[in-house]
C-alpha positions in Angstrom: -30.1 123.9 199.4 -28.4 120.7 199.8 -29.8 119.9 203.1 -33.4 121.0 202.7 -33.7 119.0 199.6 -32.5 116.1 201.0 -34.8 116.4 204.2 -38.0 117.3 202.0 -36.9 114.0 199.5 -36.4 111.4 202.3 -37.8 111.6 205.4 -41.5 112.6 204.5 -41.0 109.5 202.2 -39.4 107.3 204.8 -42.0 108.5 207.8 -44.9 107.3 205.8 -43.6 104.2 205.1 -42.4 103.2 209.0 -45.8 104.6 210.0 -47.8 102.3 207.5 -45.8 99.7 208.2 -46.7 99.8 211.8 -50.2 100.0 210.8 -50.8 103.2 212.6 -53.0 106.1 211.9 -51.3 109.7 211.7 -52.6 110.5 214.9 -51.1 107.4 216.6 -47.9 108.2 215.4 -48.7 111.8 217.1 -49.5 110.7 220.1 -46.7 108.5 220.4 -43.9 111.3 219.4 -46.1 113.6 221.7 -46.8 115.8 218.7 -50.5 116.8 216.9 -51.7 114.3 213.9 -51.2 118.1 211.8 -47.3 117.5 212.1 -47.8 114.5 211.3 -49.8 115.1 208.1 -47.5 118.0 207.7 -44.0 116.2 207.7 -45.3 113.6 205.8 -46.9 115.7 203.1 -43.3 117.5 202.6 -44.3 121.3 204.5 -41.7 121.5 206.4 -41.2 125.2 206.5 -41.9 126.3 210.1 -41.2 122.8 212.1 -38.3 122.1 214.0 -35.4 119.6 213.5 -36.9 118.8 217.2 -40.1 117.8 215.6 -38.4 115.3 213.3 -36.2 113.8 215.6 -39.5 112.8 217.7 -41.1 111.5 214.8 -38.1 109.1 213.9 -37.7 108.1 217.4 -41.4 107.2 218.2 -40.3 105.3 214.5 -37.4 103.6 216.0 -35.2 105.3 212.8 -32.4 107.9 213.2 -32.4 111.3 211.7 -29.3 113.0 209.8 -29.4 115.8 208.9 -25.9 117.2 206.9 -25.3 120.5 206.1 -22.8 121.2 203.6 -20.6 124.7 203.2 -17.6 124.9 201.5 -16.1 121.9 201.8 -13.7 121.1 205.4 -14.4 124.4 206.7 -17.2 123.7 208.8 -15.8 120.9 209.8 -12.8 122.9 211.2 -15.6 125.5 212.7 -17.4 122.6 214.5 -13.9 121.1 215.7 -12.8 124.3 217.3 -16.1 124.8 218.9 -15.6 121.3 220.6 -12.2 121.8 221.4 -12.9 125.3 223.2 -15.6 123.3 225.2 -12.6 120.8 226.3 -10.5 123.8 226.9 -13.2 125.1 229.6 -14.1 122.3 231.1 -10.2 121.2 231.6 -9.2 124.8 233.2 -12.8 123.9 235.5 -11.5 121.2 236.8 -7.3 122.2 237.3 -8.8 124.6 239.5 -9.8 121.9 241.7 -6.9 120.1 241.9 -7.3 117.6 239.0 -4.7 116.3 236.6 -6.3 116.1 233.1 -5.5 114.2 230.0 -7.0 115.3 226.5 -8.1 113.3 223.5 -7.2 109.8 225.3 -7.7 107.1 222.5 -8.2 103.5 223.5 -8.3 99.9 222.2 -9.5 97.0 224.5 -10.7 93.7 222.4 -13.0 95.4 220.0 -14.0 97.9 222.6 -12.1 101.2 220.6 -12.7 105.2 220.7 -11.6 108.4 222.4 -12.1 109.7 225.9 -12.5 113.4 225.8 -10.9 114.1 229.1 -9.7 111.9 231.9 -9.3 113.3 235.0 -6.7 112.4 237.7 -7.6 113.2 241.4 -4.4 112.4 243.7 -6.3 112.8 247.1 -8.8 110.5 247.1 -7.5 108.2 243.9 -10.6 109.2 241.8 -10.5 108.8 238.1 -13.0 111.4 236.1 -13.9 109.9 232.5 -15.9 113.0 230.3 -17.4 112.9 227.5 -18.2 116.7 226.1 -20.8 117.5 223.4 -21.4 120.6 221.9 -24.8 119.7 221.1 -26.4 116.2 221.2 -26.4 113.9 218.6 -28.2 110.4 218.6 -28.2 110.0 222.2 -28.5 105.8 222.2 -24.6 106.4 220.9 -24.2 108.7 223.4 -25.3 106.7 226.3 -23.5 103.5 225.1 -19.9 105.5 224.8 -20.3 106.6 228.1 -21.2 103.2 229.2 -18.3 101.8 227.7 -16.0 104.2 228.9 -16.9 103.6 232.6 -16.5 99.8 232.2 -13.1 100.6 231.0 -12.1 103.2 233.7 -9.4 101.3 235.3 -7.8 100.2 232.0 -8.0 104.0 231.2 -6.3 104.9 234.1 -4.0 102.2 233.4 -2.9 103.7 230.0 -2.7 107.3 231.6 -0.2 106.2 234.1 -2.5 106.7 237.2 -2.6 104.2 240.4 -5.5 101.9 240.3 -7.9 103.9 241.4 -10.4 103.7 244.3 -13.3 105.4 242.5 -14.4 105.8 237.9 -17.2 108.8 237.6 -18.2 109.4 234.3 -19.5 113.2 233.4 -21.5 114.4 230.3 -20.4 118.2 229.8 -22.8 120.5 226.9 -22.2 123.2 226.0 -25.0 125.9 227.1 -27.6 126.3 224.6 -31.7 125.6 225.4 -32.1 122.4 223.2 -29.8 120.7 224.9 -31.4 121.8 228.1 -34.8 120.5 226.9 -33.4 117.0 225.5 -32.2 116.6 228.7 -35.8 117.9 230.6 -37.4 115.4 227.8 -35.7 112.2 228.5 -35.3 112.2 232.4 -34.5 108.4 232.6 -31.9 108.7 229.6 -30.0 111.0 232.1 -31.2 109.3 235.1 -27.5 108.0 236.0 -25.8 111.5 235.9 -27.3 112.4 239.6 -25.1 115.4 240.5 -25.7 118.0 238.3 -25.3 122.0 238.1 -24.0 123.3 241.8 -23.7 119.5 243.1 -21.3 118.9 239.8 -19.6 121.6 241.5 -19.2 121.1 244.7 -18.2 117.6 244.1 -15.5 118.7 241.5 -13.9 121.1 244.2 -14.2 118.1 247.0 -14.8 114.8 245.2 -16.5 112.2 248.1 -17.7 108.8 247.1 -18.1 108.1 243.7 -21.7 109.6 242.3 -23.4 107.7 239.4 -22.7 110.5 237.0 -22.3 114.2 236.8 -23.5 116.5 234.5 -23.4 120.1 233.8 -23.8 122.7 231.0 -21.0 124.6 229.8 -20.8 128.2 228.2 -18.9 129.0 225.5 -17.5 132.3 224.0 -20.1 133.7 221.7 -17.7 133.1 218.8 -18.0 129.4 219.5 -21.6 129.8 221.2 -23.2 130.7 218.7 -22.1 127.3 216.1 -24.5 125.0 218.6 -27.2 127.7 219.0 -30.1 127.8 216.7 -30.3 131.1 214.7 -33.7 131.8 216.3 -32.2 131.0 219.6 -29.5 133.6 219.5 -29.6 136.6 221.2 -27.7 140.2 221.0 -25.5 140.3 223.9 -25.5 143.9 226.2 -21.6 143.6 226.3 -18.7 142.2 224.2 -18.2 137.9 224.3 -15.7 137.5 227.7 -12.6 135.7 226.2 -12.3 131.9 226.1 -10.4 132.2 229.5 -12.9 133.8 231.4 -15.2 130.5 230.7 -13.4 129.1 234.2 -14.6 131.9 236.0 -18.7 131.1 235.3 -20.6 128.9 237.4 -21.8 125.7 236.5 -25.5 126.1 235.2 -28.3 124.0 236.4 -29.7 121.9 234.2 
């Protein structure tokens, strides 16, 4: 209930205020957000039943604002559940890379003249002297922040390589790995220019991991998680019953990369 109350009392008022500050009509905002005027009217009136978070994100993005939704459940227990999903995603990524002969380093922190953060996975391919920097997401949050963080890590690639004790890399490549779910796919499709730098996707990314050649601008693929974790990053209405039991975590390495 805390999340619903926060959305009902804050977002409608903020959307209306930001729209009026631009001297836009509801139809103008709808056009900018690729939504109908009726949706804009419903949001501003607090009639949110049946609307998706994605629609609210589109409205916020059209107004150059950021939507923040907080869900609370039994104190820190929810954080631990989400952390488990992210950890499982990293395990799947590491297993896939090791099959391709990569040496991996997980959760590498860095702090370089104000640029600070953490690399989910740093992977080193000795024969080609290639460093792969992996950003793993169970689901997308603020795209601008995500892409900014990726750019910082790309720029610091050679310093990161030195930090984990590998030789000067001949190539530094970044990869964005997202847990498999429809919302993530829709976001990638909706913002093609944002993800344009990730040129190798799906099976093309898998082929490059198996035999790195050259320095592509970036890789992007969707990684399956076992249902016990994957249900955490899917919307309830999108979770479909499975005919067979969920695979064990180690079986994720046998899945093919999925084409976005």
